[in-house]
C-alpha positions as a printed Julia matrix, in Angstrom:
356×3 Matrix{Float64}:
 123.34   -44.59  -49.74
 126.19   -43.06  -47.74
 128.35   -45.63  -45.95
 129.82   -45.16  -42.49
 133.4    -46.24  -41.96
 136.01   -44.91  -39.55
 138.93   -46.91  -38.24
 142.02   -45.84  -36.35
 145.37   -47.47  -35.64
 148.81   -46.33  -34.53
 151.82   -46.12  -36.84
 154.33   -47.98  -34.71
 157.99   -48.82  -35.08
 157.14   -52.14  -33.45
 155.14   -52.96  -36.59
 158.0    -52.0   -38.87
 156.42   -48.72  -39.96
 157.64   -45.12  -40.01
 155.8    -41.78  -40.05
 157.91   -40.52  -42.96
 157.05   -43.47  -45.21
 153.37   -43.4   -44.26
 153.07   -39.66  -44.98
 154.81   -39.95  -48.36
 152.67   -42.88  -49.48
 149.32   -41.43  -48.31
 149.96   -38.02  -49.89
 151.66   -39.38  -53.05
 154.59   -37.13  -52.15
 158.33   -37.26  -51.5
 159.7    -37.39  -47.96
 163.3    -37.97  -46.89
 163.9    -39.66  -43.57
 166.77   -37.7   -41.97
 167.6    -40.4   -39.43
 168.15   -43.14  -42.04
 168.81   -41.12  -45.2
 166.09   -43.1   -46.98
 163.93   -41.23  -49.49
 160.29   -42.25  -49.89
 159.14   -41.03  -53.29
 155.55   -41.79  -54.32
 155.02   -38.81  -56.59
 154.05   -41.15  -59.42
 151.31   -42.73  -57.35
 147.84   -42.03  -58.78
 144.43   -41.72  -57.16
 145.15   -38.93  -54.63
 142.64   -36.12  -55.13
 143.98   -33.76  -52.49
 146.58   -33.67  -49.69
 146.89   -31.01  -47.0
 148.29   -30.34  -43.51
 145.95   -28.8   -40.93
 147.13   -27.19  -37.67
 145.26   -26.27  -34.47
 143.73   -22.81  -34.23
 146.08   -22.09  -31.31
 149.1    -22.77  -33.58
 147.92   -20.17  -36.08
 147.54   -17.62  -33.26
 151.12   -18.32  -32.19
 152.29   -18.11  -35.8
 153.55   -21.7   -35.76
 154.17   -22.69  -39.37
 157.08   -25.15  -39.36
 154.72   -28.23  -39.29
 153.24   -27.25  -42.68
 156.35   -28.73  -44.27
 155.63   -32.47  -44.57
 159.26   -33.54  -44.39
 159.97   -31.35  -41.35
 156.79   -32.49  -39.59
 157.27   -36.23  -39.85
 161.02   -36.15  -39.23
 160.19   -34.28  -36.01
 157.73   -37.05  -35.16
 160.45   -39.68  -35.67
 163.08   -37.7   -33.72
 160.77   -37.13  -30.74
 160.47   -40.87  -30.03
 163.38   -42.89  -28.6
 161.86   -46.32  -28.02
 162.17   -49.06  -30.63
 158.44   -49.82  -30.4
 157.26   -46.2   -30.14
 154.12   -44.88  -31.75
 155.29   -42.2   -34.17
 151.89   -41.28  -35.66
 148.22   -42.21  -35.6
 146.17   -42.94  -38.72
 142.44   -42.52  -39.2
 140.71   -43.91  -42.28
 137.23   -42.65  -43.18
 134.79   -43.4   -46.0
 133.79   -40.08  -47.58
 130.2    -39.86  -48.92
 130.32   -40.26  -52.7
 127.18   -38.12  -52.98
 129.33   -35.01  -52.43
 131.38   -33.25  -55.1
 135.18   -33.25  -55.03
 135.33   -29.76  -53.5
 132.72   -30.72  -50.9
 134.64   -33.87  -49.98
 137.83   -31.86  -49.46
 135.94   -29.35  -47.34
 134.4    -32.12  -45.23
 137.7    -33.93  -44.54
 139.4    -30.6   -43.8
 136.7    -29.81  -41.21
 137.11   -33.19  -39.52
 140.92   -32.8   -39.56
 140.59   -29.41  -37.91
 138.34   -30.97  -35.27
 141.06   -33.54  -34.48
 143.79   -30.89  -34.51
 141.97   -28.68  -32.01
 140.87   -31.62  -29.85
 144.41   -32.91  -29.29
 146.63   -29.94  -30.26
 148.29   -31.97  -33.03
 149.24   -31.53  -36.68
 146.99   -33.4   -39.12
 148.15   -34.53  -42.57
 145.19   -35.77  -44.63
 144.98   -37.21  -48.14
 141.73   -37.71  -50.05
 141.8    -40.79  -52.31
 139.61   -41.66  -55.27
 138.14   -45.16  -55.7
 140.56   -47.76  -57.02
 140.24   -48.48  -60.73
 139.23   -52.1   -60.09
 137.18   -51.33  -56.97
 133.84   -49.87  -56.02
 133.36   -46.54  -57.8
 131.74   -45.1   -54.67
 134.75   -45.82  -52.47
 136.01   -42.27  -51.88
 138.06   -42.32  -48.69
 140.58   -40.3   -46.75
 143.74   -41.26  -44.87
 144.38   -38.9   -41.96
 147.75   -38.94  -40.17
 148.13   -37.13  -36.87
 151.13   -36.59  -34.64
 151.07   -38.36  -31.29
 152.48   -35.27  -29.59
 151.25   -31.71  -29.3
 152.6    -28.96  -31.59
 154.87   -26.3   -30.03
 156.72   -23.35  -31.62
 160.02   -25.29  -31.52
 158.9    -28.85  -32.17
 156.69   -31.54  -30.67
 155.74   -31.48  -27.0
 154.01   -33.94  -24.66
 152.05   -37.01  -25.69
 148.38   -36.38  -26.38
 145.63   -37.81  -24.18
 144.67   -40.12  -27.04
 147.97   -41.99  -26.67
 147.77   -42.43  -22.89
 146.93   -45.76  -21.3
 143.66   -46.15  -19.43
 145.37   -45.88  -16.03
 146.95   -42.52  -16.91
 143.7    -41.35  -18.46
 141.83   -42.23  -15.26
 144.29   -40.13  -13.22
 143.34   -37.17  -15.41
 139.64   -37.87  -14.95
 139.22   -39.15  -18.5
 137.31   -42.17  -19.74
 138.91   -45.2   -21.34
 140.65   -45.19  -24.7
 137.77   -47.22  -26.16
 135.31   -44.55  -25.06
 137.52   -41.91  -26.66
 137.4    -43.75  -30.0
 133.6    -43.99  -29.79
 133.5    -40.22  -29.29
 135.68   -39.66  -32.37
 133.47   -41.96  -34.43
 130.47   -39.95  -33.26
 132.2    -36.66  -34.22
 132.75   -37.91  -37.79
 129.07   -38.84  -38.0
 127.95   -35.41  -36.78
 130.31   -33.43  -39.04
 129.6    -35.57  -42.13
 125.82   -35.42  -41.64
 125.98   -31.63  -41.22
 127.77   -31.37  -44.58
 125.33   -33.76  -46.26
 122.39   -31.72  -45.0
 124.01   -28.41  -45.91
 124.48   -29.56  -49.51
 120.97   -30.98  -49.9
 121.91   -34.67  -49.76
 119.26   -36.83  -48.11
 121.65   -39.65  -47.18
 122.99   -39.87  -43.62
 125.62   -42.0   -41.87
 125.48   -43.58  -38.41
 128.41   -44.82  -36.33
 126.24   -47.17  -34.27
 125.96   -50.87  -35.0
 122.91   -52.13  -36.91
 121.69   -53.77  -33.69
 121.93   -50.49  -31.75
 120.1    -48.75  -34.6
 117.28   -51.33  -34.35
 117.93   -52.61  -37.9
 117.63   -56.28  -38.84
 119.86   -55.91  -41.93
 123.11   -57.88  -41.87
 126.31   -55.75  -41.85
 128.36   -55.61  -45.01
 131.94   -56.87  -45.23
 134.77   -54.44  -45.99
 137.11   -56.12  -48.49
 139.61   -53.32  -48.95
 140.71   -51.74  -52.22
 143.74   -53.96  -52.89
 142.02   -57.25  -52.1
 138.91   -56.36  -54.09
 141.0    -55.36  -57.09
 142.97   -58.62  -57.05
 139.82   -60.7   -56.67
 138.17   -58.95  -59.62
 141.23   -59.77  -61.74
 140.77   -63.44  -60.87
 143.59   -63.59  -58.3
 142.53   -65.57  -55.25
 143.73   -64.08  -51.95
 143.82   -65.42  -48.4
 141.75   -62.45  -47.23
 139.16   -63.08  -49.94
 139.07   -66.77  -49.06
 138.56   -65.95  -45.39
 135.8    -63.45  -46.16
 133.99   -65.93  -48.4
 134.18   -68.57  -45.67
 132.82   -66.08  -43.14
 130.02   -65.14  -45.52
 129.14   -68.82  -46.05
 129.09   -69.38  -42.29
 126.95   -66.31  -41.81
 124.55   -67.5   -44.53
 124.29   -70.86  -42.75
 123.62   -69.11  -39.45
 120.88   -67.04  -41.09
 119.3    -70.21  -42.5
 119.41   -71.86  -39.08
 117.92   -68.76  -37.46
 115.17   -68.69  -40.1
 114.41   -72.38  -39.51
 114.29   -71.81  -35.76
 112.01   -68.81  -36.19
 109.76   -70.91  -38.45
 109.57   -73.66  -35.85
 108.72   -71.18  -33.09
 106.06   -69.61  -35.3
 104.48   -73.0   -36.0
 104.5    -73.88  -32.31
 102.94   -70.51  -31.56
 100.14   -71.15  -34.03
  99.49   -74.62  -32.56
  99.45   -73.18  -29.06
  97.01   -70.48  -30.11
  94.79   -73.1   -31.75
  94.88   -75.24  -28.61
  93.98   -72.26  -26.46
  91.01   -71.47  -28.7
  89.78   -75.06  -28.51
  90.24   -75.0   -24.76
  88.26   -71.77  -24.45
  85.42   -73.18  -26.56
  85.27   -76.51  -24.69
  85.93   -75.21  -21.2
  82.29   -75.78  -20.09
  82.37   -79.36  -21.34
  85.66   -79.91  -19.57
  84.21   -78.61  -16.31
  81.08   -80.74  -16.73
  83.19   -83.83  -17.41
  85.27   -83.03  -14.37
  82.16   -82.64  -12.15
  80.67   -85.88  -13.49
  83.89   -87.68  -12.8
  83.98   -86.35   -9.25
  80.32   -87.34   -8.7
  80.98   -90.83  -10.06
  83.97   -91.18   -7.76
  81.81   -90.12   -4.78
  79.06   -92.57   -5.8
  81.59   -95.37   -6.16
  82.93   -94.6    -2.7
  79.39   -94.66   -1.18
  78.63   -97.95   -2.9
  81.87   -99.42   -1.69
  81.1    -98.29    1.87
  77.56   -99.74    1.56
  78.93  -103.06    0.38
  81.3   -103.15    3.33
  78.39  -102.39    5.76
  76.15  -105.04    4.17
  78.97  -107.51    4.26
  79.43  -106.82    7.96
  75.72  -107.18    8.61
  75.62  -110.5     6.75
  78.53  -111.87    8.7
  76.93  -110.77   12.0
  73.56  -112.32   11.0
  75.3   -115.54   10.04
  77.02  -115.65   13.4
  73.66  -115.07   15.18
  72.04  -117.83   13.16
  74.88  -120.18   14.01
  74.58  -119.29   17.7
  70.8   -119.84   17.61
  71.25  -123.18   15.9
  73.75  -124.22   18.55
  71.36  -123.18   21.32
  68.54  -125.12   19.71
  70.8   -128.16   19.37
  71.78  -127.9    23.03
  68.1   -127.59   24.12
  67.13  -130.55   21.99
  69.88  -132.69   23.44
  68.92  -131.61   26.94
  65.3   -132.54   26.27
  66.31  -135.91   24.95
  68.43  -136.51   28.02
  65.47  -135.61   30.25
  63.15  -137.88   28.36
  65.57  -140.8    28.72
  65.8   -140.19   32.45
  62.04  -140.22   32.88
  61.71  -143.4    30.84
  64.2   -145.25   33.02
  62.34  -144.2    36.18
  59.11  -145.76   35.05
  60.76  -149.03   34.26
  62.27  -149.34   37.78
  58.88  -148.85   39.4
  57.37  -151.82   37.58
  60.13  -154.31   38.54
  60.38  -153.57   42.33
  58.59  -155.48   45.32
  54.94  -154.9    45.93
  54.39  -153.73   49.57
  50.7   -153.11   49.21
  49.58  -156.5    50.27
C-alpha cells in the first residue's frame, strides 16, 4: 500500500543550519561555502539514488543556467540573506511510492519539483534516497530543497509568496501560509496518483487525515530512518521511548473507547428491550391507569358520602336532644300545674262555711 507523507520546514540560520551544508548532505555531493571557506563533502555517503536541479520553465526560456551549479546556487542563497536568523532555503520531504521502479520514482519527483519551481519561480534541488539498511525496505523518499527567492538571470530576486507572513499574503489577496501548505500537499497527491495510475499501479495516496477520509483506522507513527535503525540495533533512544509511551497511551485510549462503546451498546439493547415490553403491555398499563383513576373517584365519592352522613347524624342528634329538652320542659310544666291544682283543693276544704 502506498503511504502518504509530505512535510516542509525552512532551513534557517536561527536553527544553526546552512543551505550549502544541507544541499551537500542531501545530494551526497561536495559544496564549498564561500562565506566561511568550509567544505561540506559527503561524496562517500551512500543511499542516494539520484540528485538533480530543476529550474522554472521561464528560466529555460531566458537561458538562465547558472543555478544548475549546486555550489553557485546555494552560495547565492546564503549571500542573498543578511539577517542572522534568515531562512536560506526550504526543504520538502516526501515518501515516494515503493511500487514504482527507480526510473519512475525519479520521473515522479522531477515532475513534482518542476511543479514547485514553476509555482514559485525558484530553483529546486532534489535527491532521491533509498531505504536505510536497517529500516523499512519500502521507505523510498526524496529530500527537495528550494530557494526562498525567485531565480533571475544575475542571481536571486525577491522572496517568494511561500515565505511571506500571513499579513503580507493577505495584502496580496492570498490565503494563509497554512492553506498554502495544504495546497502543496494536495498537489503531491494529485501528481503521485497520476503517475501510479499511468504505470498500472492500483495503490493511491491521500493527503487528508483518516478522519476526513471517513476511515476508522488509527494513524501510523513515523519513526524516522535514523531512530528506527538505532532501535533495531538495540539502542534505546529518547524519540523511541516517547513514541512507545504515546503508543501505550493511545492503546489505553482505544481500550477505554471500546469499553465505553460496549457500555453504550448494552444500554441501547436494554432500552430497546424496555421499549418492546412497553409496547406489548401498553393496553394493560392504560387499563391499570383507568382502574386507578376510577378507584380514586370512588374513594372520593365515598369520603364525601361519609362526610354527608356524618353531618346528618350530628343534625339528627341535635334535633333529638332539642326534642328531649322540650319534652322535659313540658313535663316539668305539667307537674307544676298539677301541684298548683292540688294546693287549691286543699284550701277550699279548710276555709269557713258560709252556707248556713
